[in-house]
N, C-alpha and C positions, 0 to 999 in steps of 0.2 A: 307373230308369236315371239316373245322374248324369253330367252332361257336365263335363269338365274345361275350365278356361280355357286359353288358349294359354300363359299364364304358368305354370300348374300343370304343363303338359307340358314346360316348359323351352325352348320355342322360339316362333317367330312363325309362325302358321299362315296359310293363304290367307284365312281368314275375317277375321283381324286386319288383314291387308294390305288387303283389300277395305274393311273398316270405316275404316281410316286414310285410304284414298283418298277414300271417300265423305265423311268428316269434313272433310278438307282442301277438297274441292270446295264443300261446304255452307258452311263457314266463310268461304271467300274470297268466295262469292256474298253471304252475309249482310253482310259488311263493306262490300262495294260498295253494297248497298242502304241500309245504315245511314247512310252519309254523305249520302244525299239525302232523308232523311225530313223532311218539313216540320214546323214547330213545332206546328201544330194536331194532327197525328197523334201527335207525341211527348207532348203533353198527355193524349191519350186513353190512350196506353200507360202513362203515369205513374199513371193512375187505376185501372188493372187490378190484380187481385190478384197477388201475387208467387209464389204456389204453383205454377201450371202451368210457367212458364219455369224456376223453381228446381228443380222435379222433373226436368225434361228435362235441365238441366245436371248434376244429381246423377247421373243414369243415364250420361251421357257420361263424367263423371269416374270413375265406378265402372269403366268399361271401359278408359279411357285412363290414368288417374293411379293409381288404387288398387293395381293389381298392381305398380307400381313403387315403392311406399312400403315401407320396412323396418318391421318390427313396432314397434320402439322409437319411430320417427318417427310412426307411426300413433297410438300411445298419447299422444305429446306434443301432437299436433294435435287429438285427440279432445275432443268435448264443448264446443267453443267456436264461437260463432256468427260467421260471416264474411258481411258484406254486400258485394255488388258492385253498383256503379251504373254503367251504360253511359250516359254523358251524351248521346251523339249519338242514342240511341234513347229515352231516358227510362225505360229498363228497369232494374228493381231486382230483385236476386236475393238470397236468404237461404239460406246453406248451413251445414251442420254435419257433421263426420265423427263417426261412432259405430262401435260394434262390427260392425254389419252393412255399413257402407260410408258413402257420402255420402248425405245426406238433407236434408230441409227443417229449417232452424233454427226453433224455436218462435217465434211472432210476439212473445211477451212477453219473450223473451230479448234483452237488450241486446247489440249486436255487440261482440265482442272487437276486431275490426278491420273498418274500412270501407275499401274500395278503390274509388276513382273514376277513371274513364278513358273513353276512347272505345273503341268496339269494334275499330277499326283498330289502336290501340296495344296493346290486350290480345292481339289476334291475332298481331301481330308478336312480342310477348313469348312467347306460347305456341309459335310456330313457330321461335323461336331467332334471328329476324332482328335484334331489338334486345334488349338486356339491361335489367333492371329499373333499374339505376343510371342509365343514360342516360335512360330515360323519366322517372325521378324528377327529374333535373336539368333536363330540358326541360319539366317540369311537365305532362307528358302522362299521368302516373300519380301519383295522390295516395293515400297510405295514412294513415289516422287511427286512433288507438286504442292498444292495448297494444303498445308498441314492441318489447318482447322477443318477443312472439308474432309480430308482423309480421316481425321479422328471422328467426325460425325458419321461418316460411312462405316468405319470400324465399329463404333459404339452401337449403331443401328443394327448391324448384322449380329453383334454379340447379344443384344437385347432380344432379337427375334429367335435366336438359337439355331440349331441345325436345320438345314433344309431337307 
């Protein structure tokens, strides 16, 4: 038996709405906690492997972002490593889009783009409260690496709108 996603059925189902509500609640709580993490705890988090949190974020992006990507955009974004560093937590994430969806970027692959920010700024961006340009100018969001790919990523997220 194959289950269709809500996107394949052409609508938003109750499961998607429940997941969205859950994601919003978890994200908001995580942002509140992240702002109060003491430096010794951040140092421990920095020392942890990137795979478990990267895997968790990849699964969320498969659910929330992947169905909203057009096939040509998926192809343009595929195969490139994106590193995300949440400075307030000391958390590092390594992601890559491939034919199956989002996954872990191989550790030996240099990042095409590195994004540094606080969890609060990225959460505001994902929810559509702030836009990337504002966060860039306020230096709350820093992107380093391949400028063309970074603009493609930014423009894709802008076109999709709030998650």
